[in-house]
DSSP file (Angstrom, degrees, kcal/mol; ACC not computed):
  #  RESIDUE AA STRUCTURE BP1 BP2  ACC     N-H-->O    O-->H-N    N-H-->O    O-->H-N    TCO  KAPPA ALPHA  PHI   PSI    X-CA   Y-CA   Z-CA
    1    1 A X    >         0   0    0      0, 0.0     3,-1.2     0, 0.0     0, 0.0   0.000 360.0 360.0 360.0 -44.0    0.0    0.0    0.0
    2    2 A X  T 3   +     0   0    0      1,-0.2    73,-0.1    71,-0.0     0, 0.0   0.619 360.0  63.5 -72.8 -11.8    2.7    2.5    0.9
    3    3 A X  T 3  S+     0   0    0      2,-0.1    -1,-0.2    71,-0.0     2,-0.1   0.479  83.1  93.7 -94.2  -2.2    4.6    1.9   -2.3
    4    4 A X  S <  S-     0   0    0     -3,-1.2     2,-0.5    69,-0.1     0, 0.0  -0.463  74.8-120.2 -86.3 164.2    1.9    3.1   -4.7
    5    5 A X        -     0   0    0     -2,-0.1     2,-0.3     3,-0.0    -2,-0.1  -0.873  26.6-166.3-103.6 133.7    1.8    6.7   -6.0
    6    6 A X    >   -     0   0    0     -2,-0.5     3,-1.8     1,-0.1     4,-0.1  -0.759  36.4-104.6-113.5 167.0   -1.2    8.8   -5.3
    7    7 A X  G >  S+     0   0    0     -2,-0.3     3,-1.5     1,-0.3    -1,-0.1   0.809 116.3  63.8 -59.2 -32.9   -2.3   12.1   -6.9
    8    8 A X  G 3  S+     0   0    0      1,-0.3    -1,-0.3     3,-0.1    35,-0.1   0.640  95.9  60.1 -68.7 -13.7   -1.2   14.1   -3.8
    9    9 A X  G <  S+     0   0    0     -3,-1.8    37,-1.9    36,-0.1     2,-0.4   0.359  94.6  78.1 -96.2   4.8    2.4   13.0   -4.4
   10   10 A X  B <  S-a   46   0A   0     -3,-1.5     2,-0.7    35,-0.3    37,-0.2  -0.909  75.1-132.1-116.8 141.6    2.7   14.6   -7.9
   11   11 A X        +     0   0    0     35,-2.6    37,-0.2    -2,-0.4    -3,-0.1  -0.836  36.8 166.2 -85.2 120.4    3.2   18.2   -8.9
   12   12 A X        +     0   0    0     -2,-0.7     2,-0.3    35,-0.1    -1,-0.2   0.702  40.6  75.4-113.2 -24.6    0.5   18.6  -11.5
   13   13 A X    >>  -     0   0    0      1,-0.1     4,-1.6     4,-0.0     3,-0.6  -0.719  68.6-134.9-102.9 144.0    0.0   22.3  -12.3
   14   14 A X  H 3> S+     0   0    0     -2,-0.3     4,-2.6     1,-0.2     5,-0.2   0.864 106.5  59.9 -58.0 -38.3    2.2   24.6  -14.3
   15   15 A X  H 3> S+     0   0    0      1,-0.2     4,-2.3     2,-0.2    -1,-0.2   0.860 103.4  51.6 -60.1 -36.4    1.9   27.3  -11.6
   16   16 A X  H <> S+     0   0    0     -3,-0.6     4,-2.2     2,-0.2    -1,-0.2   0.888 109.9  48.8 -68.6 -39.8    3.4   24.9   -9.1
   17   17 A X  H  X S+     0   0    0     -4,-1.6     4,-2.4     2,-0.2    -2,-0.2   0.919 112.4  48.7 -63.6 -43.2    6.4   24.2  -11.4
   18   18 A X  H  X S+     0   0    0     -4,-2.6     4,-2.0     2,-0.2    -2,-0.2   0.890 111.2  49.4 -66.0 -39.3    6.9   27.9  -12.0
   19   19 A X  H  X S+     0   0    0     -4,-2.3     4,-2.4     2,-0.2     5,-0.3   0.911 112.5  48.0 -63.9 -43.2    6.8   28.7   -8.3
   20   20 A X  H  X S+     0   0    0     -4,-2.2     4,-2.1     1,-0.2    -2,-0.2   0.895 111.6  50.5 -64.2 -40.6    9.3   25.9   -7.6
   21   21 A X  H  < S+     0   0    0     -4,-2.4    -1,-0.2     1,-0.2    -2,-0.2   0.864 114.6  44.0 -66.6 -35.9   11.5   27.2  -10.3
   22   22 A X  H  < S+     0   0    0     -4,-2.0    -2,-0.2    -5,-0.2    -1,-0.2   0.858 130.3  19.1 -78.3 -35.9   11.4   30.7   -9.0
   23   23 A X  H  < S+     0   0    0     -4,-2.4    -2,-0.2    -5,-0.2    -3,-0.2   0.465  98.3 105.7-118.1  -2.0   11.9   30.1   -5.3
   24   24 A X     <  -     0   0    0     -4,-2.1    13,-0.2    -5,-0.3     2,-0.2  -0.324  68.4-111.9 -81.9 162.3   13.4   26.6   -5.0
   25   25 A X  E     -B   36   0A   0     11,-3.2    11,-2.4    -2,-0.1     2,-0.4  -0.574  33.1-136.7 -85.1 156.2   16.9   25.5   -4.2
   26   26 A X  E     -B   35   0A   0      9,-0.2     2,-0.4    -2,-0.2     9,-0.2  -0.941  19.6-176.7-124.3 136.1   18.9   23.8   -7.0
   27   27 A X  E     -B   34   0A   0      7,-2.0     7,-3.3    -2,-0.4     2,-0.4  -0.995  13.4-152.5-130.7 126.6   21.2   20.8   -6.9
   28   28 A X  E     +B   33   0A   0     -2,-0.4     2,-0.2     5,-0.2     5,-0.2  -0.839  17.0 172.6-100.2 133.4   23.1   19.7  -10.0
   29   29 A X        -     0   0    0      3,-3.1    74,-0.0    -2,-0.4    73,-0.0  -0.655  51.8 -89.6-119.6-175.9   24.1   16.1  -10.5
   30   30 A X  S    S+     0   0    0     -2,-0.2    61,-0.1     1,-0.2     3,-0.0   0.888 123.8  17.3 -64.7 -37.9   25.7   14.6  -13.6
   31   31 A X  S    S+     0   0    0      1,-0.1    57,-2.7    68,-0.1     2,-0.3   0.433 123.5  47.3-117.0  -0.5   22.4   13.8  -15.3
   32   32 A X  E     - C   0  87A   0     55,-0.2    -3,-3.1    70,-0.0     2,-0.5  -0.975  53.3-149.5-141.3 152.9   19.8   15.9  -13.4
   33   33 A X  E     -BC  28  86A   0     53,-2.2    53,-2.9    -2,-0.3     2,-0.6  -0.999  28.0-159.2-111.5 124.8   19.1   19.4  -12.1
   34   34 A X  E     -BC  27  85A   0     -7,-3.3    -7,-2.0    -2,-0.5     2,-0.4  -0.922   6.8-166.7-112.8 117.5   16.9   18.9   -9.0
   35   35 A X  E     +BC  26  84A   0     49,-2.4    49,-2.5    -2,-0.6     2,-0.3  -0.844  17.4 171.9 -97.3 135.7   14.8   21.8   -7.8
   36   36 A X  E     +BC  25  83A   0    -11,-2.4   -11,-3.2    -2,-0.4     2,-0.3  -0.999  16.3 173.0-148.0 149.6   13.4   21.5   -4.4
   37   37 A X  E     - C   0  82A   0     45,-1.8    45,-3.1    -2,-0.3   -13,-0.1  -0.960  40.4-105.5-154.3 133.6   11.5   23.6   -1.9
   38   38 A X  E     - C   0  81A   0     -2,-0.3    43,-0.3    43,-0.3     6,-0.0  -0.364  28.3-161.1 -62.7 139.4   10.0   22.6    1.5
   39   39 A X        -     0   0    0     41,-0.9    42,-0.2     2,-0.2    -1,-0.1   0.439  31.1-118.4-108.9  -0.3    6.2   22.5    1.1
   40   40 A X  S    S+     0   0    0     40,-0.5     2,-0.2     1,-0.3    41,-0.1   0.572  81.7  99.6  76.0   8.4    5.0   22.7    4.7
   41   41 A X  S    S-     0   0    0      2,-0.2    -1,-0.3    39,-0.1    -2,-0.2  -0.574  82.9-113.0-112.9-178.3    3.3   19.3    4.6
   42   42 A X  S    S+     0   0    0     -2,-0.2     2,-0.4    -3,-0.1    39,-0.1   0.297  91.1  68.5 -98.4  10.0    4.4   15.9    5.8
   43   43 A X  S    S-     0   0    0     37,-0.1     2,-0.3   -35,-0.1    -2,-0.2  -0.949  76.4-121.2-133.6 150.3    4.8   14.3    2.4
   44   44 A X        -     0   0    0     -2,-0.4     2,-0.3    36,-0.2    38,-0.2  -0.612  23.7-163.9 -85.9 146.5    7.1   14.8   -0.6
   45   45 A X  E     - d   0  82A   0     36,-2.5    38,-2.2    -2,-0.3     2,-0.3  -0.942   8.2-166.5-126.3 152.5    5.8   15.7   -4.0
   46   46 A X  E     -ad  10  83A   0    -37,-1.9   -35,-2.6    -2,-0.3     2,-0.3  -0.960  14.0-174.3-141.3 157.2    7.6   15.4   -7.3
   47   47 A X  E     - d   0  84A   0     36,-1.6    38,-2.8    -2,-0.3     2,-0.4  -0.958  15.9-142.8-142.6 158.9    7.5   16.4  -10.9
   48   48 A X  E     - d   0  85A   0     -2,-0.3     2,-0.5    36,-0.2    38,-0.2  -0.987   7.2-165.8-129.4 132.2    9.6   15.4  -13.9
   49   49 A X  E     + d   0  86A   0     36,-3.0    38,-2.5    -2,-0.4     2,-0.4  -0.978  12.9 169.0-118.4 122.4   10.8   17.6  -16.7
   50   50 A X        -     0   0    0     -2,-0.5    38,-0.1    36,-0.2    10,-0.1  -0.897  16.7-163.7-133.6 102.3   12.2   15.9  -19.8
   51   51 A X    >   -     0   0    0     36,-0.4     3,-1.6    -2,-0.4     4,-0.5  -0.228  37.5 -98.9 -82.5 172.7   12.7   18.3  -22.8
   52   52 A X  G >  S+     0   0    0      1,-0.3     3,-0.5     2,-0.2    -1,-0.1   0.672 116.2  75.9 -66.6 -16.3   13.2   17.3  -26.4
   53   53 A X  G 3  S+     0   0    0      1,-0.2    -1,-0.3    36,-0.0     3,-0.1   0.808  88.4  61.6 -61.8 -27.6   16.9   17.9  -25.9
   54   54 A X  G <  S-     0   0    0     -3,-1.6    36,-0.4     1,-0.2     2,-0.3   0.851 118.8 -92.2 -67.7 -36.4   16.9   14.6  -24.1
   55   55 A X    <   -     0   0    0     -3,-0.5    -1,-0.2    -4,-0.5    -5,-0.0  -0.975  60.9 -27.6 151.5-163.9   15.8   12.6  -27.1
   56   56 A X  S  > S-     0   0    0     -2,-0.3     4,-2.5    -3,-0.1     5,-0.2  -0.113  72.9 -87.7 -76.1 179.9   12.7   11.3  -28.8
   57   57 A X  H  > S+     0   0    0      1,-0.2     4,-2.6     2,-0.2     5,-0.2   0.842 126.5  55.5 -60.0 -36.0    9.4   10.5  -27.0
   58   58 A X  H  > S+     0   0    0      2,-0.2     4,-1.9     1,-0.2    -1,-0.2   0.930 110.6  44.5 -63.4 -44.8   10.5    7.0  -26.2
   59   59 A X  H  > S+     0   0    0      2,-0.2     4,-2.1     1,-0.2    -2,-0.2   0.925 114.6  48.7 -66.6 -44.4   13.6    8.1  -24.5
   60   60 A X  H  X S+     0   0    0     -4,-2.5     4,-2.2     1,-0.2    -2,-0.2   0.920 112.5  47.7 -62.9 -43.7   11.9   10.9  -22.5
   61   61 A X  H  X S+     0   0    0     -4,-2.6     4,-2.5    -5,-0.2    -1,-0.2   0.867 109.0  54.4 -65.8 -36.1    9.1    8.6  -21.4
   62   62 A X  H  X S+     0   0    0     -4,-1.9     4,-2.2    -5,-0.2    -1,-0.2   0.924 109.3  47.5 -63.2 -45.1   11.6    5.9  -20.3
   63   63 A X  H  X S+     0   0    0     -4,-2.1     4,-2.4     1,-0.2     5,-0.2   0.925 112.0  50.1 -62.3 -44.7   13.5    8.5  -18.1
   64   64 A X  H  X S+     0   0    0     -4,-2.2     4,-2.6     1,-0.2    -2,-0.2   0.905 109.7  51.0 -62.5 -41.1   10.2    9.6  -16.6
   65   65 A X  H  X S+     0   0    0     -4,-2.5     4,-2.3     1,-0.2    -1,-0.2   0.904 110.4  49.2 -61.1 -41.3    9.2    6.0  -15.8
   66   66 A X  H  X S+     0   0    0     -4,-2.2     4,-2.4     2,-0.2    -2,-0.2   0.902 111.8  48.0 -68.0 -40.3   12.5    5.3  -14.1
   67   67 A X  H  X S+     0   0    0     -4,-2.4     4,-2.6     2,-0.2     5,-0.2   0.925 112.2  49.7 -65.7 -43.5   12.3    8.5  -11.9
   68   68 A X  H  X S+     0   0    0     -4,-2.6     4,-2.8    -5,-0.2    -2,-0.2   0.915 111.1  49.7 -58.5 -43.1    8.7    7.7  -11.0
   69   69 A X  H  X S+     0   0    0     -4,-2.3     4,-2.3     2,-0.2    -2,-0.2   0.900 110.1  50.3 -64.0 -41.3    9.7    4.2  -10.1
   70   70 A X  H  X S+     0   0    0     -4,-2.4     4,-2.2     2,-0.2    -2,-0.2   0.945 113.1  46.1 -61.1 -46.9   12.6    5.5   -7.9
   71   71 A X  H  < S+     0   0    0     -4,-2.6    -2,-0.2     1,-0.2    -1,-0.2   0.924 112.2  51.4 -62.0 -43.8   10.3    7.9   -6.1
   72   72 A X  H  < S+     0   0    0     -4,-2.8     3,-0.5     1,-0.2    -1,-0.2   0.897 117.9  36.9 -60.7 -41.9    7.7    5.2   -5.6
   73   73 A X  H  < S+     0   0    0     -4,-2.3    -1,-0.2     1,-0.2     3,-0.2   0.742 123.4  40.1 -83.2 -24.4   10.1    2.7   -4.1
   74   74 A X    ><  +     0   0    0     -4,-2.2     3,-2.0    -5,-0.2     4,-0.3  -0.165  64.2 134.6-122.1  38.1   12.3    5.1   -2.1
   75   75 A X  G >   +     0   0    0     -3,-0.5     3,-1.6     1,-0.3    -1,-0.2   0.816  69.4  65.9 -57.3 -31.3    9.8    7.6   -0.6
   76   76 A X  G 3  S+     0   0    0      1,-0.3    -1,-0.3    -3,-0.2    -2,-0.1   0.646  91.5  62.8 -69.6 -13.4   11.6    7.3    2.7
   77   77 A X  G <  S+     0   0    0     -3,-2.0     2,-0.3    -6,-0.1    -1,-0.3   0.577  90.8  85.9 -82.9 -10.0   14.7    9.0    1.2
   78   78 A X  S <  S-     0   0    0     -3,-1.6     2,-0.1    -4,-0.3   -34,-0.1  -0.708  71.2-138.0 -97.7 140.7   12.8   12.2    0.5
   79   79 A X        -     0   0    0     -2,-0.3     2,-1.6     1,-0.1    -2,-0.1  -0.438  47.2 -82.1 -81.5 168.3   12.3   15.1    2.9
   80   80 A X  S    S+     0   0    0     -2,-0.1   -41,-0.9   -36,-0.1   -40,-0.5  -0.581  92.4 106.2 -75.2  91.7    8.8   16.7    3.0
   81   81 A X  E    S-C   38   0A   0     -2,-1.6   -36,-2.5   -43,-0.3     2,-0.4  -0.955  74.3 -96.3-157.5 169.2    9.3   19.0    0.0
   82   82 A X  E     -Cd  37  45A   0    -45,-3.1   -45,-1.8    -2,-0.3     2,-0.4  -0.842  41.0-166.9 -95.1 135.1    8.4   19.6   -3.6
   83   83 A X  E     -Cd  36  46A   0    -38,-2.2   -36,-1.6    -2,-0.4     2,-0.5  -0.957  15.2-168.2-124.8 140.9   10.9   18.2   -6.1
   84   84 A X  E     -Cd  35  47A   0    -49,-2.5   -49,-2.4    -2,-0.4     2,-0.7  -0.965  11.5-156.9-126.0 115.6   11.3   18.8   -9.8
   85   85 A X  E     -Cd  34  48A   0    -38,-2.8   -36,-3.0    -2,-0.5     2,-0.7  -0.820   7.4-166.0 -93.5 114.0   13.8   16.4  -11.5
   86   86 A X  E     -Cd  33  49A   0    -53,-2.9   -53,-2.2    -2,-0.7     2,-0.3  -0.901  15.6-139.4-103.2 115.0   15.0   18.1  -14.8
   87   87 A X  E     -C   32   0A   0    -38,-2.5   -36,-0.4    -2,-0.7   -55,-0.2  -0.542  13.9-148.7 -78.4 134.7   16.7   15.5  -17.0
   88   88 A X    >   -     0   0    0    -57,-2.7     3,-1.8    -2,-0.3     4,-0.2  -0.517  37.9 -72.9 -94.4 167.7   19.9   16.5  -18.8
   89   89 A X  T 3  S+     0   0    0      1,-0.2    -1,-0.1    -2,-0.2   -35,-0.1  -0.362 120.6  31.7 -59.1 135.4   21.2   15.3  -22.1
   90   90 A X  T >  S+     0   0    0    -36,-0.4     3,-1.4    -3,-0.1    -1,-0.2   0.261  82.1 111.2  98.9 -11.2   22.5   11.7  -21.8
   91   91 A X  G X   +     0   0    0     -3,-1.8     3,-1.6     1,-0.3    -2,-0.1   0.811  67.8  67.0 -64.9 -29.9   20.1   10.7  -19.0
   92   92 A X  G 3  S+     0   0    0      1,-0.3    -1,-0.3   -38,-0.3    -3,-0.1   0.662  92.4  61.9 -66.5 -15.2   18.3    8.3  -21.4
   93   93 A X  G <  S+     0   0    0     -3,-1.4    -1,-0.3     2,-0.0    -2,-0.2   0.566  83.8 104.2 -86.8  -9.6   21.5    6.2  -21.6
   94   94 A X    <   -     0   0    0     -3,-1.6     2,-0.2    -4,-0.2    -4,-0.0  -0.385  67.1-132.1 -74.0 148.1   21.4    5.3  -17.9
   95   95 A X     >  -     0   0    0     -2,-0.1     4,-2.3     1,-0.1     5,-0.2  -0.519  32.4-105.2 -84.1 166.9   20.3    2.0  -16.5
   96   96 A X  H  > S+     0   0    0      1,-0.2     4,-2.8     2,-0.2     5,-0.2   0.897 121.3  53.7 -60.3 -40.1   17.8    2.0  -13.7
   97   97 A X  H  > S+     0   0    0      2,-0.2     4,-2.3     1,-0.2    -1,-0.2   0.899 109.3  47.6 -64.0 -40.3   20.6    1.1  -11.2
   98   98 A X  H  > S+     0   0    0      2,-0.2     4,-2.2     1,-0.2    -1,-0.2   0.911 113.4  48.0 -67.1 -41.5   22.8    4.0  -12.3
   99   99 A X  H  X S+     0   0    0     -4,-2.3     4,-2.5     1,-0.2     5,-0.2   0.919 111.3  51.0 -62.0 -43.5   19.9    6.4  -12.1
  100  100 A X  H  X S+     0   0    0     -4,-2.8     4,-2.4     1,-0.2    -2,-0.2   0.910 109.7  49.2 -62.2 -43.9   19.0    5.1   -8.6
  101  101 A X  H  X S+     0   0    0     -4,-2.3     4,-2.1     2,-0.2    -1,-0.2   0.926 112.4  48.4 -62.3 -44.9   22.5    5.5   -7.3
  102  102 A X  H  X S+     0   0    0     -4,-2.2     4,-1.9     1,-0.2    -2,-0.2   0.923 113.9  45.4 -62.5 -44.5   22.7    9.1   -8.6
  103  103 A X  H  X S+     0   0    0     -4,-2.5     4,-2.6     2,-0.2    -1,-0.2   0.843 109.5  55.4 -70.8 -33.0   19.4   10.1   -7.1
  104  104 A X  H  X S+     0   0    0     -4,-2.4     4,-2.1    -5,-0.2    -1,-0.2   0.925 109.2  47.4 -63.1 -43.4   20.2    8.4   -3.8
  105  105 A X  H  X S+     0   0    0     -4,-2.1     4,-2.1     1,-0.2    -2,-0.2   0.894 112.3  50.2 -64.2 -38.9   23.4   10.5   -3.5
  106  106 A X  H  X S+     0   0    0     -4,-1.9     4,-2.5     2,-0.2    -2,-0.2   0.916 110.4  48.9 -65.4 -43.1   21.4   13.6   -4.4
  107  107 A X  H  X S+     0   0    0     -4,-2.6     4,-2.4     1,-0.2    -2,-0.2   0.862 110.5  51.4 -67.2 -34.6   18.7   12.9   -1.8
  108  108 A X  H  X S+     0   0    0     -4,-2.1     4,-2.4     2,-0.2    -1,-0.2   0.915 110.5  49.1 -65.4 -42.5   21.4   12.3    0.8
  109  109 A X  H  X S+     0   0    0     -4,-2.1     4,-2.4     2,-0.2    -2,-0.2   0.910 111.6  48.7 -63.8 -42.5   23.0   15.6   -0.1
  110  110 A X  H  X S+     0   0    0     -4,-2.5     4,-2.4     2,-0.2    -2,-0.2   0.907 111.0  50.5 -64.5 -41.9   19.6   17.4    0.1
  111  111 A X  H  X S+     0   0    0     -4,-2.4     4,-2.4     1,-0.2    -1,-0.2   0.912 111.6  47.8 -61.9 -41.8   18.9   15.9    3.5
  112  112 A X  H  X S+     0   0    0     -4,-2.4     4,-2.5     2,-0.2    -2,-0.2   0.877 110.0  52.6 -66.7 -38.2   22.3   17.0    4.7
  113  113 A X  H  X S+     0   0    0     -4,-2.4     4,-0.8     2,-0.2    -2,-0.2   0.925 111.3  46.9 -60.4 -45.2   21.8   20.5    3.4
  114  114 A X  H >X S+     0   0    0     -4,-2.4     3,-0.7     1,-0.2     4,-0.5   0.925 114.3  47.0 -63.1 -45.5   18.5   20.7    5.2
  115  115 A X  H >X S+     0   0    0     -4,-2.4     4,-2.2     1,-0.2     3,-0.9   0.854 106.6  56.6 -69.0 -35.1   20.0   19.4    8.4
  116  116 A X  H 3< S+     0   0    0     -4,-2.5    -1,-0.2     1,-0.2    -2,-0.2   0.710 109.3  48.3 -70.1 -16.6   23.0   21.6    8.4
  117  117 A X  H << S-     0   0    0     -4,-0.8    -1,-0.2    -3,-0.7    -2,-0.2   0.502 134.7  -3.3-102.0  -4.1   20.8   24.7    8.2
  118  118 A X  H << S+     0   0    0     -3,-0.9     2,-0.2    -4,-0.5    -3,-0.2   0.489  91.9 110.6-166.1   0.1   18.4   23.9   11.0
  119  119 A X     <        0   0    0     -4,-2.2    -4,-0.0    -5,-0.2     0, 0.0  -0.579 360.0 360.0 -85.9 149.8   18.7   20.6   12.8
  120  120 A X              0   0    0     -2,-0.2    -1,-0.1     0, 0.0    -4,-0.0   0.413 360.0 360.0-112.7 360.0   19.9   20.4   16.3
């Protein structure tokens, strides 16, 4: 039950993406730019941006499926915030394991950034 995705865990509206883009913190990895901002709730929400620079529709959809699967299986790695994963060129060449390792490191870094600024 806890491993499924519900509508409340997705960023759905353009205005929410624009707000996150304007006021969110940014973390660059080799294959992603991750925008994130604390959302004041107890649950993480995510969105995925995969532009045509990434490749054709098949490649973009594959990357989006892998990010969704990572989020679905690893919700406990996320802080309560809104996340937008922006895929960079070359992301479509990753295997799921490579993508998972990269995003785990990124989530650990984000968690440490949050804790270094306000945890006691």
